[in-house]
N, C-alpha and C positions, 0 to 999 in steps of 0.2 A: 813150703814154710821156710822163712828166712830168719836166721838168728846168728848170734855170735857163738863162737866155740869157747870163749873165755869163761873162766869160773865165775859164778855169781848167781843171784836169784833168777835172772832171766833164763839162763841156761837150765837151771833146776826145774823151772816150770815146763820147758820144752821136753826135758828128759822124762818128766812125769807123764806128759802126753804120750810119749813113746811107750813107756812102761805099762800104762793103763789101756793100751789098745787103740788109741785114737788114730795112730798112723796106719794101722792095719785096716781099720774100719773104713777109712776115707782115702786110702792109697796115697798117703802123704809122703812127699819127698822133701827131706831137710837139706837146705843149702846153707853152709856156714859162710858168712861174708866177712868175718873178722875173727882175730884170735890174739892171744898174748904173744909177745916175742918181739923180734927186731922189726924195723921199718920194712926191710926187704921182704920178710916173711909175711907181714900184714898186707903189703901191696900185692904180693904174689897171690895170696889167698883171695883177695878182693877181685883181682883180674880173672882168676880161674872161676870164681863164683859167677861173675858177670857173664863170662863166655858160656858157661853151662846153662845159665838162666835164659839167655837169648836163644840158644839152640832149642831149648824146650818150648819157648814161645813160638819160634818159627815152625816147629814141628806140630804145633797145635796140641801139645800134650798137657797144657795147664788150663784148668777151669776156674781156679780161685787161688789167690796169693794171700797168705797169712804172714804179715810182716811184724816181727817183734822188734821194737825200736825204743831207744832211750833218748837222751839229749845230745847236743853237740854233734860230734862226728857220726855217731850212730844214726841220728835223725837224718842228716844229709845223705849219708851213704845209702840208707834204706830208701830214701826218697827217689834216688836214681832208679832202683829196681821197681818201685811202685809206679813211677811214671812210665817206664817201659811196658809194664803189664797193662796199664790203661790204654797205651797206644795200640795194643793188640786186642783190646776189648775185654780184657780179663779183670774181673772185680777184685778189689784190694780190701782186705781187712787189716787195719793198722792197730796194733796192740801196744799201748804206751806203758813202759815200765820205769822210765827214768825218774829217780827220786827228786831230782832238781829240775824238772821240766819247766815249772813256772819261773824259776830263777833264770834258766837258759833263755826262755822267751823274753823276759823283761830286759835282758842285757843286749838284745838284738836291735839294730836300727829299724826304723819303720819299713824299709825296703825288704829286709830279711824277715821281719815279722809277717809281712804279706805273703811271703813264700811259704812260711809255716802254715798260715791259715789256708792258703790255697791247697796245700797237700792234704790237710785234714778234711777240708770240705769236699775234696775230690774222691775220697775213699767211700766205698760202699758202706762201711761201718768203722767206727773208731771205738775200740775197747779200752776201758780205763779200769783201774783197780779199786776205786772207791768213789763215793758220792761227791766228796770234796774235789776230786779230779774232774768228775763230770761237770761240776759247776764251773771250774776254771776253763775247760775246753769249750763248753757251750758259750761262755762269755766272750772268748776271743774268736771263736769260729761258729757263729750262730747257725750256719747251715749244715754243720757237720752232724752226722747221724751217730750220736754218742750213746754208748751202753756200758753199764757197769758189769764187769766180769771179774770177780775177785780171784786171787790166787787160791789154790786149794792144796790139801794134803790128804794122804791116806791115813786114817786114824788107826794107830796100832791096837791090837786086840786087848792088850793090857797096859795100864798106865805105868809110869816109871815108879820104881820103888825106892829110889835114893840109894846111897852107899851103906846106910845102916850104922855108920860110925859116929863118933862124937863131933866130927867136923861138919860144918854146913858149907856145901859146895855151891858156888855161884858160877854159872857158865856163860861165856860170851862167845858167839860165833859170827864171824864176818871180817871184812877188811879192816885191818888195824890202822886207824887214822882219825882225823878230826871229825869227819862227817858222821862216823858211827859212834862218836862220843867217847872213845877210849881214853882221851886225855882229860876227860871229866871223870871217868870211871876210876882211874887210878888214884887221884887225890881223894875221891869219895871213899875208896877202900881204906886209905890211910886213916881217915876219920872213923870209919865204921869199926875197924879192928880195935880201936881204943875201947869201945863199948861192947864189942862182940869178938873177942880174940879167936873164937872157933871158926871164923869165916876164912874161906880160901877161895881164890878166883882162878879159874881156868880160862885162858884166852886162846881160842882156836881161830886162826886166820893168818893171811899174808898181809903185806903192806909195810907200814912203818914200824916193823917189829923191833928193830934195834933201838929206835928212838923211844918206844914204849918201855923196853927193857931198862934203858938207862933212867927213865923217869921213875920206874918202879924201884930201882936201886936207890935213887936219891931220896925216895920216900920211906926207905927201910922196909920194903915189902917183900924182900926175898923169900921169907918164910910163908908168905900168904898168896903169892901170885906165881903162876906157871904159864909160860908161853909154849904152845903146842905146835905152831905152824898151821898150815891149811889142813883141815880135816874133812873127810867125806865118807860116805858109805857106812860100812859096819863100825868104823871108829866113831863117826858122828853119832850113830844110834847108841853105841855103848856109853858115850859121854852124856847123852840126854837121859839115859836110864839111870845113871849114877848121880846126876845133879839133883840139888834140892831147890834151886832158884835159877831162873834164866833172866839175863839182863841185856838190854839193847838201848843205851841212852843216846840214840841218834839225834842229829840236828836236822836231817832231811830224810824222808822215807816215802815210799809208795805204800805198799802193803807187804811188809817184809816176810819172806818165806821162813826165816829162822824163828820168828815169833810164832807163826802158825804151827810150825813143827813142834816147838817147845810146848805150846798149849795142848796140842794133840796128845802129848805124852803125859799130860796132867801136871805140868810144872807151873807154879805161880811165876808171873813175869813182872819185871820192873822195866818200864819203858817210858817213852816220852810222848807228849801231845803234839805230834807232827804228822803230816800227810794223812794217810788213811788209818793210822793206828787207833785214834779215838773211836773210830767206827767198829773196830775189832775188839778193843779192850775197854771194859767199863771199870773205872777206878773203884776198888773196894768190893767188886763182885767176882772178877776173874783175873785181876792183876792190880798193879799199882802204877799210876800215871804220875809223872813229874814233868816239870818244865825242862826243856833242853838247856843244858849248861848249868843247872842248879845242883852244884856239887853237894851242898848240905842236905837237900831233899833226897838225893840218891843215897847218901850215907844213912840217913834216918830210915829209909825204906829197908835197906839191907839189915840194919840193926834190928828193926822190928821183926822182920821175917826170920832172922837168925834166932831170936829169943822166943818166938811163938810158933812151935811146930803145928799147933792146931790151925793157926791162921794160914800157914803154908798149905796145909791139906785142904782147907776150905776154898782158898783161891784156886788151887790146882784143879780141884774137882769142877769148879765153875768154868775154868779155862777149857777143860776137855769137853764139857757139855756144850760150850759156845761153838767150838770148832765142829763138833759132830752135827750141830743143828744147821750151820750155814756155810761152812768152809770145807766140807768133805768132798771127795771125788764124786760120790754118788749124787751130790747136789749141783756141783759146778760144771762138770763135764757135759751133762745133757744141755745146759744153757749154751755152751760153745757149739755143740752139734746143731742146735736149733739155728744159731747164727749162720753156720755153714749152709744149712738147707735154705734159709730165707735169702741169703745173698746169692747163692747159686741159681735160685729160681728167678732172679731179676733179669730183665732183658739186657742183652749186651749193649754197652754204651761205647762202642768202638768210635 
């Protein structure tokens, strides 16, 4: 299995596979091809990963390659590994995670678009996170064998109970920047606290934190917004259990792990109609959907949920039920294992 070592949704999916026994059941070896840090560190890791991968191929120790890839450099880097695997007759399962895959494809010249299509159509299977992505990939690469495999979470035994105080806590987790909608969220909070001063926003994530902090100060939100830096593990779970609302006002997404996790804890979510999110969240049933960049709509949703505890409870219960039905580990992992079995049974195409 090939993946990045950097923090984010792609890595969290892979770590869930490891945690839930997929690596042990299928003798999976994980090779990190990329990481955060200096150019030298990244080039060194890529070279080491390529050397290790080639050795395993030469030794005939690889029967299937599961490649987690996104757009831009991630796609081209993993394509090298995928091509090498096919030279040795090893089937490749490409797993697309990049939230801006369609944007990436549309910015390429016809020559490079053909390279993308060739890679996708040469794979034994292409896994995508949502039906909308399946439509896109099938349109550009009609001979690709595309299958929807959503991200999944392990549903906690008990839903979140909130912090129990007079404040209404809104939680954001992710990279702080434009794509995740943070610079829409802060002006929306400034509007929302005028009608619901009990609101407070916790922002957990790295990225353009200083820029966001300066914007919050310019909007006089010092008493309503707290920046926590990157959070994970027990700290993330504690935040999810203490929150009243989860928000992700992204401009581009695949099927965000953070929304799945929040819904599994029974939190009502406020998010946007982008990527695979509308296939996960039904407006008014298990969350609130707004248009990306609509600051007024974000603010209105926050005010409504702040003022109506019963509505928060209803949407949160719907969110948890939705995840339990279609996005739990017990539902999604068997689908991936069937892909492994089907692809491994195909004749070698050396």
